[in-house]
Every structure is written in structure tokens, then in C-alpha cells.
MARDOKOL-931772 format. One record per atom (N, C-alpha, C, O): residue in one letter; atom name; z, y, x. Coordinates in Angstrom, 3 decimals. Layout:
MARDOKOL-931772
REC type atom       up    north     east
REC    a   CA        Z        Y        X
...
END
This chain:
MARDOKOL-931772
REC type atom       up    north     east
REC    m    N   32.413   13.732   18.906
REC    m   CA   31.405   13.452   17.769
REC    m    C   31.240   11.904   18.103
REC    m    O   31.002   11.277   19.136
REC    a    N   31.505   11.516   16.590
REC    a   CA   31.532    9.920   15.298
REC    a    C   30.242    9.657   16.378
REC    a    O   29.388   10.503   16.644
REC    s    N   30.319    8.038   17.031
REC    s   CA   28.581    7.764   17.738
REC    s    C   28.050    7.818   16.450
REC    s    O   28.423    8.607   15.582
REC    q    N   27.031    6.833   16.309
REC    q   CA   25.860    7.084   15.818
REC    q    C   25.734    5.598   15.001
REC    q    O   25.824    4.459   15.459
REC    k    N   25.464    6.104   13.474
REC    k   CA   24.611    4.392   13.195
REC    k    C   24.275    3.822   13.329
REC    k    O   23.595    4.045   14.330
REC    l    N   23.941    1.543   12.548
REC    l   CA   22.497    1.983   13.688
REC    l    C   21.940    0.446   12.865
REC    l    O   22.341   -0.674   12.548
REC    t    N   21.032    1.119   12.820
REC    t   CA   20.049   -0.484   11.949
REC    t    C   19.353   -1.740   12.751
REC    t    O   18.569   -1.790   13.698
REC    i    N   19.659   -2.208   12.366
REC    i   CA   18.872   -3.085   13.090
REC    i    C   18.009   -4.203   12.721
REC    i    O   18.666   -5.147   12.283
REC    v    N   16.557   -4.433   12.763
REC    v   CA   15.175   -4.582   11.902
REC    v    C   15.549   -5.886   13.495
REC    v    O   15.706   -5.639   14.690
REC    a    N   15.571   -7.681   12.453
REC    a   CA   15.141   -8.937   13.814
REC    a    C   14.389   -9.986   13.079
REC    a    O   14.464  -10.895   12.252
REC    r    N   13.409   -9.132   14.094
REC    r   CA   12.115  -10.464   13.017
REC    r    C   12.207  -12.004   14.141
REC    r    O   12.347  -12.122   15.359
REC    i    N   12.052  -12.975   13.040
REC    i   CA   12.182  -14.275   13.787
REC    i    C   10.667  -15.161   13.497
REC    i    O   10.222  -15.215   12.351
REC    l    N   10.326  -15.479   14.046
REC    l   CA    8.897  -16.589   13.607
REC    l    C    9.450  -17.784   14.425
REC    l    O   10.023  -17.907   15.507
REC    v    N    8.930  -18.808   13.205
REC    v   CA    9.750  -20.271   13.816
REC    v    C    8.502  -20.884   13.809
REC    v    O    7.479  -20.443   13.286
REC    k    N    8.655  -22.019   14.471
REC    k   CA    7.474  -23.011   15.161
REC    k    C    7.099  -24.007   14.093
REC    k    O    7.975  -24.292   13.277
REC    e    N    6.359  -24.361   14.028
REC    e   CA    5.593  -25.204   12.565
REC    e    C    7.257  -26.550   12.375
REC    e    O    8.028  -26.903   13.267
REC    g    N    7.251  -26.901   11.091
REC    g   CA    7.880  -28.507   11.305
REC    g    C    9.408  -27.087   11.629
REC    g    O   10.283  -27.484   10.861
REC    k    N    9.740  -26.322   12.058
REC    k   CA   11.463  -25.998   12.366
REC    k    C   11.403  -25.061   10.905
REC    k    O   11.190  -23.853   10.803
REC    v    N   11.482  -25.359   10.587
REC    v   CA   11.743  -23.875    9.568
REC    v    C   13.164  -24.797    8.787
REC    v    O   14.134  -24.561    9.508
REC    d    N   13.547  -25.618    7.745
REC    d   CA   14.496  -26.166    7.752
REC    d    C   15.848  -26.578    8.976
REC    d    O   16.926  -26.602    8.382
REC    l    N   15.962  -26.822   10.155
REC    l   CA   16.157  -26.668   11.079
REC    l    C   17.019  -24.977   11.558
REC    l    O   18.204  -24.665   11.684
REC    v    N   15.432  -24.047   11.747
REC    v   CA   16.103  -22.362   12.089
REC    v    C   16.984  -21.993    9.894
REC    v    O   17.857  -21.342    9.319
REC    k    N   16.398  -22.523    9.752
REC    k   CA   16.832  -21.659    8.344
REC    k    C   18.799  -21.753    8.107
REC    k    O   19.632  -20.881    7.857
REC    a    N   18.935  -23.691    8.406
REC    a   CA   19.911  -23.664    8.283
REC    a    C   21.379  -22.935    9.251
REC    a    O   22.542  -22.607    9.015
REC    e    N   20.434  -22.958   10.414
REC    e   CA   21.072  -22.252   11.224
REC    e    C   21.948  -20.624   10.673
REC    e    O   23.161  -20.462   10.540
REC    l    N   21.197  -19.939   10.520
REC    l   CA   20.765  -18.403   10.450
REC    l    C   21.640  -17.864    9.445
REC    l    O   22.045  -16.704    9.376
REC    l    N   22.064  -19.479    8.145
REC    l   CA   22.246  -19.604    7.107
REC    l    C   23.911  -19.555    8.047
REC    l    O   24.815  -19.138    7.323
REC    k    N   24.235  -19.820    9.094
REC    k   CA   26.052  -20.105    9.505
REC    k    C   26.389  -18.806    9.952
REC    k    O   27.530  -18.375   10.118
REC    l    N   25.124  -18.100   10.170
REC    l   CA   25.889  -16.664   11.172
REC    l    C   25.801  -15.324   10.603
REC    l    O   25.924  -14.233   11.159
REC    i    N   25.495  -15.702    9.040
REC    i   CA   25.709  -14.647    7.912
REC    i    C   27.280  -14.234    7.394
REC    i    O   27.537  -13.036    7.513
REC    d    N   28.295  -15.045    6.866
REC    d   CA   29.488  -14.639    6.654
REC    d    C   30.327  -14.566    7.635
REC    d    O   31.317  -13.935    7.263
REC    v    N   30.455  -15.107    9.331
REC    v   CA   30.088  -14.911   10.325
REC    v    C   30.650  -14.430   10.619
REC    v    O   31.829  -14.533   10.958
REC    t    N   29.434  -13.201   10.550
REC    t   CA   28.844  -12.273   10.927
REC    t    C   29.515  -10.774    9.885
REC    t    O   29.978   -9.896   10.613
REC    r    N   29.580  -10.493    8.526
REC    r   CA   30.309  -10.208    7.777
REC    r    C   31.293  -10.039    7.947
REC    r    O   31.391   -8.813    7.886
REC    a    N   32.301  -10.467    8.159
REC    a   CA   33.912  -10.146    8.807
REC    a    C   33.414   -9.851    9.898
REC    a    O   33.022  -10.898   10.412
REC    e    N   33.242   -9.125   10.443
REC    e   CA   32.810   -8.539   11.146
REC    e    C   33.073   -6.890   12.148
REC    e    O   32.659   -5.827   11.685
REC    e    N   33.481   -6.929   12.913
REC    e   CA   34.154   -5.058   12.963
REC    e    C   33.373   -4.685   12.569
REC    e    O   32.454   -5.421   12.929
REC    g    N   32.637   -3.197   11.401
REC    g   CA   30.480   -2.671   12.333
REC    g    C   30.138   -3.020   11.373
REC    g    O   29.371   -2.228   10.825
REC    c    N   30.371   -4.004   10.778
REC    c   CA   28.951   -4.951   10.213
REC    c    C   29.234   -3.571    9.063
REC    c    O   30.366   -3.330    8.644
REC    i    N   27.940   -2.702    8.636
REC    i   CA   28.181   -2.877    7.630
REC    i    C   27.252   -2.995    6.644
REC    i    O   27.296   -2.138    5.761
REC    n    N   26.100   -4.169    6.547
REC    n   CA   25.533   -4.954    5.970
REC    n    C   24.835   -6.170    6.858
REC    n    O   24.956   -5.698    7.988
REC    y    N   24.172   -7.464    7.029
REC    y   CA   24.293   -8.234    7.508
REC    y    C   23.351   -9.235    6.772
REC    y    O   23.826  -10.334    6.486
REC    d    N   21.946   -8.931    6.411
REC    d   CA   21.584   -9.223    5.668
REC    d    C   19.375  -10.617    5.505
REC    d    O   18.468   -9.789    5.423
REC    l    N   18.862  -11.873    5.478
REC    l   CA   18.932  -12.112    5.091
REC    l    C   17.349  -12.515    4.417
REC    l    O   17.380  -13.075    3.322
REC    h    N   16.268  -12.301    4.909
REC    h   CA   14.976  -12.388    4.353
REC    h    C   13.964  -13.434    4.628
REC    h    O   13.644  -13.818    5.753
REC    q    N   13.496  -13.853    3.518
REC    q   CA   12.956  -14.983    4.499
REC    q    C   11.029  -14.756    4.296
REC    q    O   10.884  -15.527    3.347
REC    d    N    9.605  -14.217    4.584
REC    d   CA    8.848  -14.498    3.962
REC    d    C    8.442  -14.965    3.335
REC    d    O    8.261  -16.146    3.630
REC    n    N    7.746  -14.324    1.404
REC    n   CA    7.381  -15.517    0.532
REC    n    C    6.110  -16.326    0.514
REC    n    O    5.871  -17.431    0.027
REC    e    N    5.185  -15.273    1.334
REC    e   CA    3.554  -16.521    2.738
REC    e    C    4.339  -16.652    3.142
REC    e    O    5.292  -16.417    2.398
REC    n    N    4.627  -17.011    4.266
REC    n   CA    4.733  -17.282    5.332
REC    n    C    6.288  -17.931    5.482
REC    n    O    7.093  -17.004    5.574
REC    p    N    6.993  -19.354    5.537
REC    p   CA    8.297  -19.289    4.884
REC    p    C    8.978  -19.620    6.629
REC    p    O   10.206  -19.660    6.711
REC    n    N    7.949  -19.895    8.253
REC    n   CA    8.138  -19.501    8.582
REC    n    C    8.765  -18.223    9.000
REC    n    O    9.570  -18.147    9.929
REC    f    N    8.354  -17.195    8.259
REC    f   CA    8.946  -16.298    9.050
REC    f    C   10.492  -15.428    8.024
REC    f    O   10.493  -15.381    6.794
REC    f    N   11.801  -14.764    9.032
REC    f   CA   12.663  -14.285    9.043
REC    f    C   12.692  -12.782    9.943
REC    f    O   12.287  -12.564   11.085
REC    l    N   13.385  -11.789    8.872
REC    l   CA   13.886  -10.700    8.925
REC    l    C   15.245  -10.545    8.852
REC    l    O   15.804  -10.779    7.780
REC    f    N   15.731  -10.270    9.595
REC    f   CA   17.664   -9.542    9.047
REC    f    C   17.210   -8.049    8.770
REC    f    O   16.054   -7.713    9.025
REC    h    N   17.811   -7.465    8.427
REC    h   CA   18.300   -6.256    7.968
REC    h    C   19.176   -6.248    8.353
REC    h    O   19.646   -7.382    8.446
REC    e    N   20.528   -4.567    9.115
REC    e   CA   21.428   -5.789    9.413
REC    e    C   21.400   -3.887    8.944
REC    e    O   20.501   -3.255    8.390
REC    n    N   22.882   -3.375    9.484
REC    n   CA   23.279   -2.064    9.196
REC    n    C   25.236   -1.850   10.168
REC    n    O   26.134   -1.906    9.328
REC    w    N   25.580   -1.716   11.138
REC    w   CA   26.073   -1.216   12.322
REC    w    C   26.863    0.115   12.207
REC    w    O   26.446    1.186   11.767
REC    e    N   28.046   -0.171   12.680
REC    e   CA   28.813    1.329   12.876
REC    e    C   28.530    1.770   13.550
REC    e    O   28.485    2.989   13.388
REC    n    N   28.182    1.336   14.606
REC    n   CA   28.001    1.882   15.500
REC    n    C   27.483    1.393   17.085
REC    n    O   28.293    0.466   17.067
REC    r    N   26.790    1.228   18.496
REC    r   CA   26.005    0.158   18.627
REC    r    C   27.389   -0.692   19.842
REC    r    O   27.366   -1.695   20.556
REC    e    N   28.199    0.123   19.607
REC    e   CA   29.128   -0.651   20.754
REC    e    C   29.168   -2.080   19.670
REC    e    O   28.423   -3.056   19.754
REC    l    N   29.838   -1.942   19.056
REC    l   CA   30.223   -2.701   18.038
REC    l    C   29.139   -3.986   17.471
REC    l    O   29.554   -5.100   17.152
REC    w    N   27.475   -3.510   17.419
REC    w   CA   26.505   -4.491   17.579
REC    w    C   25.925   -5.278   18.122
REC    w    O   25.153   -6.178   17.793
REC    q    N   26.769   -4.503   19.991
REC    q   CA   26.762   -5.263   21.257
REC    q    C   27.903   -6.620   21.244
REC    q    O   27.837   -7.685   21.858
REC    k    N   28.641   -6.259   20.571
REC    k   CA   29.176   -6.787   21.369
REC    k    C   29.532   -8.404   19.606
REC    k    O   30.474   -9.198   19.610
REC    h    N   28.887   -8.351   18.946
REC    h   CA   27.786   -9.109   17.916
REC    h    C   27.564   -9.735   18.446
REC    h    O   28.113  -10.835   18.499
REC    m    N   26.139   -9.157   19.483
REC    m   CA   25.176  -10.463   20.619
REC    m    C   26.279  -10.861   21.166
REC    m    O   26.993  -11.471   20.370
REC    d    N   26.600  -10.782   21.962
REC    d   CA   27.585  -11.040   22.714
REC    d    C   28.614  -12.034   22.053
REC    d    O   29.284  -12.521   22.963
REC    d    N   28.984  -12.500   20.889
REC    d   CA   29.993  -13.076   20.333
REC    d    C   29.225  -14.709   20.355
REC    d    O   28.059  -14.992   20.082
REC    a    N   30.226  -15.512   20.734
REC    a   CA   30.152  -17.325   20.388
REC    a    C   29.094  -17.582   20.089
REC    a    O   28.288  -18.022   20.909
REC    h    N   28.667  -17.277   18.230
REC    h   CA   28.578  -17.292   17.221
REC    h    C   26.534  -17.864   17.175
REC    h    O   25.777  -18.728   16.731
REC    l    N   26.575  -16.612   17.987
REC    l   CA   25.470  -16.091   18.217
REC    l    C   24.553  -16.990   19.601
REC    l    O   23.359  -17.142   19.862
REC    a    N   25.637  -17.362   20.139
REC    a   CA   25.552  -18.066   21.451
REC    a    C   25.289  -19.521   20.987
REC    a    O   24.442  -20.212   21.552
REC    e    N   25.961  -19.930   20.048
REC    e   CA   25.656  -21.431   19.485
REC    e    C   24.051  -21.771   18.551
REC    e    O   23.339  -22.726   18.238
REC    y    N   24.120  -20.196   18.392
REC    y   CA   23.479  -20.071   16.941
REC    y    C   21.191  -19.471   17.950
REC    y    O   20.089  -19.188   17.481
REC    l    N   21.867  -19.635   19.547
REC    l   CA   20.621  -20.322   20.309
REC    l    C   20.143  -21.818   20.731
REC    l    O   19.269  -22.671   20.576
REC    k    N   21.493  -21.467   21.446
REC    k   CA   21.433  -23.553   21.164
REC    k    C   21.399  -23.574   20.441
REC    k    O   22.543  -24.026   20.392
REC    a    N   21.037  -23.496   19.090
REC    a   CA   20.962  -25.649   17.869
REC    a    C   19.504  -24.906   17.536
REC    a    O   18.890  -25.513   16.659
REC    t    N   19.035  -24.099   17.885
REC    t   CA   17.974  -23.234   17.931
REC    t    C   16.784  -23.303   18.525
REC    t    O   15.696  -23.196   17.960
REC    d    N   17.162  -23.649   20.722
REC    d   CA   16.458  -23.418   20.969
REC    d    C   14.936  -24.630   21.395
REC    d    O   14.993  -25.751   21.902
REC    g    N   13.868  -23.938   21.001
REC    g   CA   12.962  -24.180   21.644
REC    g    C   12.020  -24.802   20.303
REC    g    O   11.116  -25.628   20.174
REC    a    N   12.563  -24.168   19.682
REC    a   CA   12.065  -24.478   17.887
REC    a    C   12.065  -22.272   16.739
REC    a    O   11.877  -21.818   15.611
REC    v    N   12.499  -21.680   18.489
REC    v   CA   10.974  -20.551   17.725
REC    v    C   10.542  -20.026   17.880
REC    v    O   11.146  -18.958   17.785
REC    e    N    9.213  -19.870   18.259
REC    e   CA    8.158  -18.928   18.443
REC    e    C    8.641  -17.481   18.801
REC    e    O    8.165  -16.693   19.618
REC    e    N    9.768  -17.343   17.925
REC    e   CA    8.976  -14.841   18.423
REC    e    C   10.835  -14.892   17.528
REC    e    O   11.459  -15.374   16.583
REC    f    N   10.961  -13.847   18.924
REC    f   CA   12.508  -12.446   18.195
REC    f    C   12.561  -12.084   18.176
REC    f    O   13.265  -11.615   19.071
REC    i    N   12.060  -11.215   17.225
REC    i   CA   11.729   -9.464   18.238
REC    i    C   12.487   -9.274   17.484
REC    i    O   12.290   -9.586   16.310
REC    v    N   14.057   -8.473   18.058
REC    v   CA   14.820   -7.586   18.411
REC    v    C   13.984   -5.638   17.686
REC    v    O   13.052   -5.118   18.300
REC    t    N   14.472   -5.113   16.678
REC    t   CA   14.313   -3.500   17.325
REC    t    C   15.972   -2.305   16.863
REC    t    O   16.514   -2.190   15.764
REC    e    N   16.223   -1.842   17.762
REC    e   CA   17.705   -0.821   17.128
REC    e    C   16.725    0.641   16.626
REC    e    O   15.653    1.049   17.072
REC    m    N   17.457    1.088   15.714
REC    m   CA   16.547    0.993   14.820
REC    m    C   18.249    2.990   14.202
REC    m    O   19.463    2.913   14.389
REC    t    N   17.247    4.679   13.368
REC    t   CA   18.516    4.836   13.428
REC    t    C   17.689    6.051   11.697
REC    t    O   16.838    6.929   11.551
REC    h    N   18.888    5.104   10.631
REC    h   CA   18.201    5.815    9.656
REC    h    C   17.722    7.797    9.607
REC    h    O   18.053    8.816   10.212
REC    i    N   17.260    7.604    9.056
REC    i   CA   16.703    9.146    9.158
REC    i    C   16.604   10.110    7.942
REC    i    O   16.493   11.332    7.833
REC    a    N   16.736    8.461    6.564
REC    a   CA   16.182   10.109    5.498
REC    a    C   16.484    8.168    4.135
REC    a    O   16.304    8.233    2.919
END
């Protein structure tokens, strides 16, 4: 049996005054992640009312390939570049049911 597809919702709340820095770093992740094995979609959103709030909506072929993405160098670079600029970073693993 093939492993199940995985949906990821990542919520990123940026500290006041750091939105431009974090947004630029998030945008660097897009093309490189979309080219990764197993990535179905990797879509970044910014809240219309609160520009400090970002949300990634991602779909992956399976959890193993997403885990590989999470261990990748470009994600480590993002975390280093935005260290101290992010208030909250919550990742939720979900299953598409309908």
C-alpha cells in the first residue's frame, strides 16, 4: 500500500518590525522547495489584516519526503536568517479527507 499524502499548514507570526526580513527569507524557500521530490504544492499566504502573519499551505506525496524537506539545508538557512525575528512558528500535519 502506498503511503498517504500529507498536508502541512505552517503558521508564522513575525515580531513587530521584522516583517520585511522574514517575508524575503520565506520567498527564498518557494522555488527550491517546489522543485523538491514529493512536493505537490507549497503556497505562501500573508494575512490581509495582519501583515505579520504568514501561512504556508503545503501538500506532499508522503510524510517521508516532507521530513526530508524539513531536514534540508535551505530550511536551516531560513531558520538561521530569521532567528529572533519570529514570534511563533506552528506546523500542523493534516490528512485531506474530503
